[in-house]
C-alpha positions in Angstrom: -13.2 19.4 -1.8 -10.9 16.4 -1.5 -12.3 15.5 2.0 -15.9 15.7 0.9 -18.2 12.7 0.9 -18.7 13.0 -2.9 -14.9 12.9 -3.6 -14.4 10.0 -1.1 -17.2 8.1 -2.9 -15.7 8.9 -6.3 -12.2 7.7 -5.3 -13.7 4.5 -3.8 -15.6 3.7 -7.0 -12.5 4.4 -9.1 -10.4 2.2 -6.8 -12.9 -0.7 -7.2 -12.7 -0.3 -11.0 -9.1 0.5 -11.7 -5.8 -0.9 -10.5 -4.4 2.6 -9.9 -6.1 5.9 -9.2 -3.7 8.9 -9.5 -4.7 12.3 -8.1 -2.6 15.3 -9.2 -2.8 17.8 -6.3 -1.7 21.2 -5.5 1.4 21.5 -3.3 0.7 20.7 0.4 0.8 23.8 2.7 0.3 22.0 6.0 -0.7 18.7 7.6 -4.4 19.3 7.0 -3.7 19.3 3.3 -1.8 16.0 3.6 -4.6 14.4 5.6 -7.3 15.4 3.0 -5.5 13.6 0.1 -4.8 10.3 1.6 -6.3 7.3 3.4 -4.9 4.7 5.7 -3.2 2.0 3.6 -3.1 4.3 0.5 0.0 4.6 -1.6 1.6 8.0 -2.3 4.2 9.3 -4.6 5.4 12.8 -3.7 6.7 15.3 -6.2 9.4 17.7 -5.1 10.5 20.8 -7.1 14.3 20.9 -7.5 15.7 23.9 -5.7 12.3 24.9 -4.3 11.1 22.2 -2.0 12.8 22.4 1.3 14.1 19.1 2.7 12.4 19.7 6.1 9.0 20.3 4.3 9.4 17.0 2.4 10.4 15.1 5.5 7.4 16.6 7.4 5.0 15.5 4.6 6.5 12.0 4.7 6.2 11.8 8.5 2.6 13.0 8.4 1.7 10.4 5.7 3.4 7.7 7.8 1.4 8.8 10.9 -1.8 8.6 8.8 -1.0 5.1 7.7 -0.1 5.8 4.1 2.7 4.2 2.2 5.2 6.6 0.6 6.3 4.8 -2.5 8.9 7.4 -3.5 9.6 10.9 -4.5 9.8 12.4 -8.0 12.3 15.3 -8.5 10.6 17.8 -10.8 11.9 21.0 -12.5 15.6 19.9 -12.5 18.0 21.1 -15.1 
């Protein structure tokens, strides 16, 4: 769905209208998921679940986003006590 032409057009239209377009997505399972949610030059904020997100998985997502040309702005730690 995210990689569809319709979604790409919707995001492009929103980007031309608004300063920020935020997409709340399901957790990434693999590099294909990462690629479908970003575009070269896009900015990304990752959300990591405290005690659940493995450091190596977070690093792999950041590495994949960097390869795709996206800018990782930061990480939000969620579900912490």
